[in-house]
N, CA, C and O atoms as a GROMACS GRO file, in nm:
protein
  204
    1MET      N    1   0.093  -0.130   0.037
    1MET     CA    2   0.033   0.030   0.007
    1MET      C    3   0.105   0.138   0.004
    1MET      O    4   0.130   0.204  -0.098
    2HIS      N    5   0.137   0.159   0.098
    2HIS     CA    6   0.289   0.246   0.081
    2HIS      C    7   0.377   0.263  -0.035
    2HIS      O    8   0.436   0.368  -0.058
    3ALA      N    9   0.385   0.166  -0.102
    3ALA     CA   10   0.480   0.188  -0.206
    3ALA      C   11   0.392   0.239  -0.300
    3ALA      O   12   0.424   0.346  -0.353
    4ALA      N   13   0.276   0.179  -0.336
    4ALA     CA   14   0.175   0.280  -0.440
    4ALA      C   15   0.140   0.404  -0.405
    4ALA      O   16   0.106   0.495  -0.480
    5LEU      N   17   0.147   0.404  -0.289
    5LEU     CA   18   0.126   0.558  -0.259
    5LEU      C   19   0.241   0.668  -0.270
    5LEU      O   20   0.223   0.789  -0.285
    6ILE      N   21   0.381   0.592  -0.257
    6ILE     CA   22   0.492   0.658  -0.303
    6ILE      C   23   0.522   0.696  -0.475
    6ILE      O   24   0.572   0.795  -0.529
    7ALA      N   25   0.457   0.548  -0.536
    7ALA     CA   26   0.485   0.571  -0.666
    7ALA      C   27   0.385   0.666  -0.730
    7ALA      O   28   0.407   0.729  -0.834
    8ALA      N   29   0.277   0.670  -0.661
    8ALA     CA   30   0.153   0.774  -0.731
    8ALA      C   31   0.205   0.911  -0.698
    8ALA      O   32   0.189   1.002  -0.778
    9ALA      N   33   0.277   0.931  -0.564
    9ALA     CA   34   0.304   1.074  -0.548
    9ALA      C   35   0.445   1.104  -0.645
    9ALA      O   36   0.434   1.220  -0.685
   10GLU      N   37   0.545   1.055  -0.685
   10GLU     CA   38   0.646   1.049  -0.751
   10GLU      C   39   0.585   1.082  -0.879
   10GLU      O   40   0.625   1.190  -0.922
   11GLU      N   41   0.496   1.019  -0.958
   11GLU     CA   42   0.434   1.042  -1.091
   11GLU      C   43   0.372   1.189  -1.094
   11GLU      O   44   0.374   1.262  -1.194
   12ALA      N   45   0.319   1.221  -0.978
   12ALA     CA   46   0.240   1.335  -0.940
   12ALA      C   47   0.345   1.436  -0.976
   12ALA      O   48   0.348   1.518  -1.068
   13SER      N   49   0.421   1.411  -0.892
   13SER     CA   50   0.545   1.518  -0.888
   13SER      C   51   0.602   1.573  -1.006
   13SER      O   52   0.664   1.679  -1.004
   14GLU      N   53   0.576   1.474  -1.152
   14GLU     CA   54   0.672   1.498  -1.245
   14GLU      C   55   0.578   1.542  -1.358
   14GLU      O   56   0.608   1.539  -1.478
   15HIS      N   57   0.453   1.587  -1.304
   15HIS     CA   58   0.362   1.610  -1.385
   15HIS      C   59   0.350   1.782  -1.363
   15HIS      O   60   0.294   1.837  -1.269
   16VAL      N   61   0.432   1.860  -1.496
   16VAL     CA   62   0.426   2.034  -1.467
   16VAL      C   63   0.298   2.075  -1.606
   16VAL      O   64   0.266   2.042  -1.720
   17ASN      N   65   0.260   2.168  -1.495
   17ASN     CA   66   0.118   2.288  -1.586
   17ASN      C   67   0.170   2.369  -1.596
   17ASN      O   68   0.210   2.423  -1.493
   18GLU      N   69   0.202   2.433  -1.732
   18GLU     CA   70   0.263   2.523  -1.779
   18GLU      C   71   0.125   2.669  -1.797
   18GLU      O   72   0.002   2.663  -1.798
   19LEU      N   73   0.198   2.757  -1.805
   19LEU     CA   74   0.118   2.882  -1.783
   19LEU      C   75   0.093   2.911  -1.892
   19LEU      O   76   0.183   2.905  -1.976
   20PRO      N   77  -0.050   2.954  -1.931
   20PRO     CA   78  -0.077   2.981  -2.076
   20PRO      C   79   0.045   3.120  -2.140
   20PRO      O   80   0.090   3.118  -2.255
   21PHE      N   81   0.080   3.228  -2.042
   21PHE     CA   82   0.145   3.325  -2.045
   21PHE      C   83   0.260   3.317  -1.974
   21PHE      O   84   0.285   3.232  -1.888
   22SER      N   85   0.358   3.440  -2.024
   22SER     CA   86   0.505   3.416  -1.939
   22SER      C   87   0.456   3.518  -1.788
   22SER      O   88   0.365   3.600  -1.783
   23PRO      N   89   0.511   3.495  -1.726
   23PRO     CA   90   0.524   3.512  -1.562
   23PRO      C   91   0.457   3.699  -1.530
   23PRO      O   92   0.375   3.760  -1.462
   24VAL      N   93   0.584   3.724  -1.653
   24VAL     CA   94   0.557   3.890  -1.690
   24VAL      C   95   0.460   3.918  -1.704
   24VAL      O   96   0.422   4.022  -1.651
   25VAL      N   97   0.370   3.840  -1.782
   25VAL     CA   98   0.260   3.944  -1.845
   25VAL      C   99   0.142   3.932  -1.709
   25VAL      O  100   0.064   4.019  -1.670
   26PHE      N  101   0.159   3.816  -1.665
   26PHE     CA  102   0.089   3.822  -1.504
   26PHE      C  103   0.090   3.952  -1.432
   26PHE      O  104  -0.012   4.016  -1.405
   27GLY      N  105   0.252   3.999  -1.393
   27GLY     CA  106   0.296   4.071  -1.307
   27GLY      C  107   0.244   4.176  -1.409
   27GLY      O  108   0.183   4.244  -1.326
   28VAL      N  109   0.219   4.250  -1.540
   28VAL     CA  110   0.226   4.335  -1.588
   28VAL      C  111   0.056   4.363  -1.550
   28VAL      O  112   0.009   4.459  -1.489
   29GLY      N  113  -0.024   4.234  -1.614
   29GLY     CA  114  -0.174   4.263  -1.578
   29GLY      C  115  -0.200   4.301  -1.459
   29GLY      O  116  -0.268   4.403  -1.441
   30ALA      N  117  -0.153   4.230  -1.360
   30ALA     CA  118  -0.197   4.319  -1.207
   30ALA      C  119  -0.172   4.431  -1.175
   30ALA      O  120  -0.246   4.506  -1.112
   31PHE      N  121  -0.056   4.457  -1.216
   31PHE     CA  122  -0.011   4.608  -1.175
   31PHE      C  123  -0.096   4.703  -1.294
   31PHE      O  124  -0.103   4.818  -1.249
   32VAL      N  125  -0.149   4.696  -1.404
   32VAL     CA  126  -0.247   4.759  -1.472
   32VAL      C  127  -0.369   4.752  -1.361
   32VAL      O  128  -0.383   4.829  -1.266
   33GLY      N  129  -0.448   4.648  -1.394
   33GLY     CA  130  -0.548   4.629  -1.288
   33GLY      C  131  -0.580   4.732  -1.169
   33GLY      O  132  -0.672   4.812  -1.152
   34LEU      N  133  -0.430   4.687  -1.068
   34LEU     CA  134  -0.421   4.786  -0.971
   34LEU      C  135  -0.472   4.914  -1.001
   34LEU      O  136  -0.589   4.950  -0.989
   35VAL      N  137  -0.326   5.014  -1.062
   35VAL     CA  138  -0.358   5.101  -1.132
   35VAL      C  139  -0.482   5.152  -1.188
   35VAL      O  140  -0.520   5.263  -1.150
   36ALA      N  141  -0.544   5.095  -1.264
   36ALA     CA  142  -0.717   5.099  -1.286
   36ALA      C  143  -0.780   5.124  -1.160
   36ALA      O  144  -0.840   5.230  -1.145
   37LEU      N  145  -0.776   5.034  -1.061
   37LEU     CA  146  -0.847   5.043  -0.954
   37LEU      C  147  -0.798   5.195  -0.829
   37LEU      O  148  -0.864   5.237  -0.734
   38LEU      N  149  -0.718   5.224  -0.860
   38LEU     CA  150  -0.624   5.329  -0.781
   38LEU      C  151  -0.718   5.480  -0.865
   38LEU      O  152  -0.792   5.552  -0.797
   39LEU      N  153  -0.698   5.501  -1.006
   39LEU     CA  154  -0.756   5.607  -1.088
   39LEU      C  155  -0.887   5.583  -1.029
   39LEU      O  156  -0.911   5.666  -0.942
   40ALA      N  157  -1.002   5.479  -1.052
   40ALA     CA  158  -1.130   5.500  -1.015
   40ALA      C  159  -1.155   5.544  -0.865
   40ALA      O  160  -1.246   5.624  -0.843
   41THR      N  161  -1.084   5.498  -0.771
   41THR     CA  162  -1.073   5.582  -0.648
   41THR      C  163  -1.014   5.681  -0.630
   41THR      O  164  -1.028   5.735  -0.521
   42TYR      N  165  -0.937   5.736  -0.720
   42TYR     CA  166  -0.864   5.901  -0.708
   42TYR      C  167  -0.980   5.952  -0.771
   42TYR      O  168  -0.998   6.069  -0.736
   43ALA      N  169  -1.077   5.906  -0.860
   43ALA     CA  170  -1.142   5.992  -0.966
   43ALA      C  171  -1.292   6.056  -0.857
   43ALA      O  172  -1.359   6.153  -0.892
   44PHE      N  173  -1.322   5.968  -0.714
   44PHE     CA  174  -1.436   5.969  -0.633
   44PHE      C  175  -1.398   6.050  -0.501
   44PHE      O  176  -1.475   6.067  -0.406
   45ARG      N  177  -1.267   6.098  -0.510
   45ARG     CA  178  -1.204   6.138  -0.384
   45ARG      C  179  -1.318   6.258  -0.295
   45ARG      O  180  -1.369   6.254  -0.183
   46SER      N  181  -1.326   6.346  -0.395
   46SER     CA  182  -1.434   6.420  -0.338
   46SER      C  183  -1.574   6.475  -0.345
   46SER      O  184  -1.620   6.589  -0.338
   47VAL      N  185  -1.634   6.333  -0.366
   47VAL     CA  186  -1.767   6.342  -0.377
   47VAL      C  187  -1.867   6.345  -0.240
   47VAL      O  188  -1.986   6.378  -0.240
   48GLY      N  189  -1.780   6.300  -0.118
   48GLY     CA  190  -1.835   6.313   0.012
   48GLY      C  191  -1.844   6.488   0.049
   48GLY      O  192  -1.945   6.544   0.093
   49THR      N  193  -1.715   6.554   0.020
   49THR     CA  194  -1.749   6.722   0.012
   49THR      C  195  -1.816   6.766  -0.023
   49THR      O  196  -1.840   6.874   0.029
   50ARG      N  197  -1.898   6.725  -0.133
   50ARG     CA  198  -1.941   6.794  -0.261
   50ARG      C  199  -2.094   6.838  -0.158
   50ARG      O  200  -2.126   6.955  -0.135
   51HIS      N  201  -2.164   6.729  -0.112
   51HIS     CA  202  -2.269   6.767  -0.027
   51HIS      C  203  -2.281   6.786   0.108
   51HIS      O  204  -2.389   6.820   0.156
   0.00000   0.00000   0.00000
């Protein structure tokens, strides 16, 4: 039983999932998304003081 589990674990460790894009693309996408959220927050900075 233990030998079968060890063999299955070794096979699973050799399986590699490749990313659809380069890791740099994910980083740039996250940065652009966060900057967009920052700009949306900045656009509404004075809404509370108008009323």
